[in-house]
C-alpha positions as CSV (number, residue, x, y, z in Angstrom):
1,M,0.0,0.0,0.0
2,S,1.4,3.4,-0.9
3,E,1.8,6.1,1.8
4,S,-1.0,8.2,0.2
5,A,-3.3,5.1,0.3
6,A,-2.4,4.5,4.0
7,V,-3.2,8.1,4.9
8,L,-6.5,8.0,3.0
9,A,-7.3,4.7,4.9
10,A,-6.6,6.5,8.2
11,N,-8.9,9.4,7.0
12,T,-11.6,6.8,6.2
13,T,-11.2,5.4,9.7
14,F,-11.8,8.8,11.1
15,Y,-15.1,9.4,9.2
16,R,-16.3,5.8,10.0
17,A,-15.7,6.4,13.7
18,F,-17.5,9.8,13.4
19,A,-20.5,8.4,11.6
20,A,-20.8,5.2,13.7
21,P,-20.5,6.8,16.4
22,D,-17.5,4.8,17.7
23,M,-15.6,6.6,20.5
24,A,-13.1,3.7,20.9
25,A,-12.2,3.9,17.3
26,M,-11.9,7.7,17.4
27,D,-9.7,7.5,20.5
28,E,-7.5,4.9,18.8
29,L,-7.0,7.0,15.7
30,W,-5.7,10.1,17.5
31,A,-2.1,10.4,18.4
32,S,-1.3,9.6,22.0
33,S,2.3,10.9,22.3
34,L,2.3,13.8,19.9
35,P,0.6,17.2,20.5
36,V,-3.0,17.3,19.0
37,T,-5.4,20.1,18.1
38,C,-8.9,20.4,16.7
39,V,-11.2,23.2,15.4
40,H,-14.8,22.1,15.1
41,P,-17.0,24.4,13.0
42,G,-17.8,27.5,15.0
43,W,-15.6,26.5,17.9
44,D,-12.4,27.9,19.2
45,T,-9.1,26.0,19.0
46,L,-8.9,22.9,21.2
47,A,-5.4,21.9,22.2
48,G,-4.1,18.9,24.0
49,R,-5.3,15.3,23.8
50,D,-7.6,15.6,26.9
51,Q,-9.4,18.6,25.5
52,V,-9.7,17.2,22.0
53,M,-11.0,13.8,23.1
54,E,-13.4,15.4,25.5
55,S,-14.9,17.3,22.6
56,W,-15.3,14.1,20.6
57,R,-16.9,12.3,23.6
58,G,-19.5,15.2,23.7
59,I,-20.2,14.9,20.0
60,L,-20.2,11.2,19.7
61,L,-21.8,10.2,23.0
62,G,-24.1,13.2,23.5
63,A,-27.1,13.6,21.2
64,G,-25.1,11.8,18.6
65,P,-23.2,13.1,15.6
66,P,-25.1,14.3,12.5
67,P,-25.1,12.0,9.5
68,I,-21.7,12.7,7.8
69,R,-19.9,11.5,4.8
70,C,-16.5,12.5,3.4
71,C,-15.8,13.0,-0.3
72,N,-13.3,14.5,-2.7
73,E,-10.3,13.4,-0.5
74,T,-6.8,14.2,-1.6
75,A,-3.7,13.1,0.5
76,Y,-0.5,15.0,0.6
77,V,2.4,13.1,2.2
78,H,5.6,14.8,3.4
79,G,7.8,12.2,5.1
80,D,6.3,11.4,8.5
81,L,3.6,14.1,8.2
82,A,0.6,14.1,5.9
83,Y,-2.7,15.9,5.5
84,V,-5.9,15.2,3.7
85,M,-8.1,17.9,2.2
86,C,-11.7,16.8,1.7
87,H,-15.3,17.8,1.9
88,E,-17.7,16.8,4.6
89,V,-21.3,16.5,3.6
90,I,-23.8,16.9,6.5
91,A,-27.4,16.9,5.4
92,R,-27.5,19.7,2.8
93,N,-24.4,21.4,4.1
94,Q,-20.9,21.1,2.7
95,L,-17.8,21.8,4.8
96,V,-14.2,21.8,3.8
97,A,-11.9,19.9,6.1
98,I,-8.2,19.4,6.7
99,N,-7.1,16.4,8.6
100,V,-3.4,16.2,9.6
101,F,-1.7,12.9,10.3
102,A,1.7,12.0,11.7
103,R,3.4,8.7,11.8
104,E,3.4,7.4,15.4
105,D,4.8,3.9,16.2
106,G,4.6,3.1,12.5
107,A,0.9,4.0,12.1
108,W,-0.7,7.2,10.7
109,K,-2.4,8.9,13.6
110,M,-4.5,12.1,13.5
111,I,-2.9,15.2,15.1
112,H,-5.3,17.9,13.8
113,H,-8.8,18.2,12.4
114,Q,-10.4,21.4,11.2
115,A,-13.7,21.8,9.4
116,S,-15.3,25.0,8.1
117,P,-18.5,25.7,6.2
118,M,-18.3,26.5,2.6
119,A,-20.1,29.5,1.3
120,P,-23.5,28.7,-0.4
121,G,-23.2,28.3,-4.1
122,V,-19.4,27.6,-4.1
123,E,-18.7,25.1,-6.9
124,R,-16.5,22.2,-6.0
125,Q,-13.1,22.7,-7.4
126,E,-10.7,19.9,-8.3
127,P,-7.9,19.9,-5.8
128,P,-4.4,20.3,-7.1
129,A,-2.6,17.0,-7.8
130,A,-0.7,15.7,-4.8
131,P,3.0,16.4,-5.3
132,T,5.6,13.7,-5.2
133,S,6.5,13.0,-1.6
134,R,9.6,14.7,-0.5
135,R,11.2,15.6,2.8
136,L,10.8,19.1,4.2
137,H,13.9,20.8,5.6
């Protein structure tokens, strides 16, 4: 499996856990030894694993998450860091999301999630092609 495919698989795991809702899978996906952050739509920045996971407990175990699906995913891999740009579809709303992953103990783990609403009427644009993986200095 290519690195891009592995990152996209981790991204799929995130959205499956979100939609299920599966708090155990969500907890397993997030990095445990690296710093993590999250910005839910309309929220301020959450920093630190405790704060981020508490937000997911509230979303997944509270009234339950809204039906969500991910589409138009593109992975960008840069050594041990990667991010996925995608769209989240929730009912009739579309959000743009960035999910950042880092390699932790040989697996791709989420270190940041951010989603923001797209303006009404914005046409979906093709994302730029993922560049060839290279190390950043």
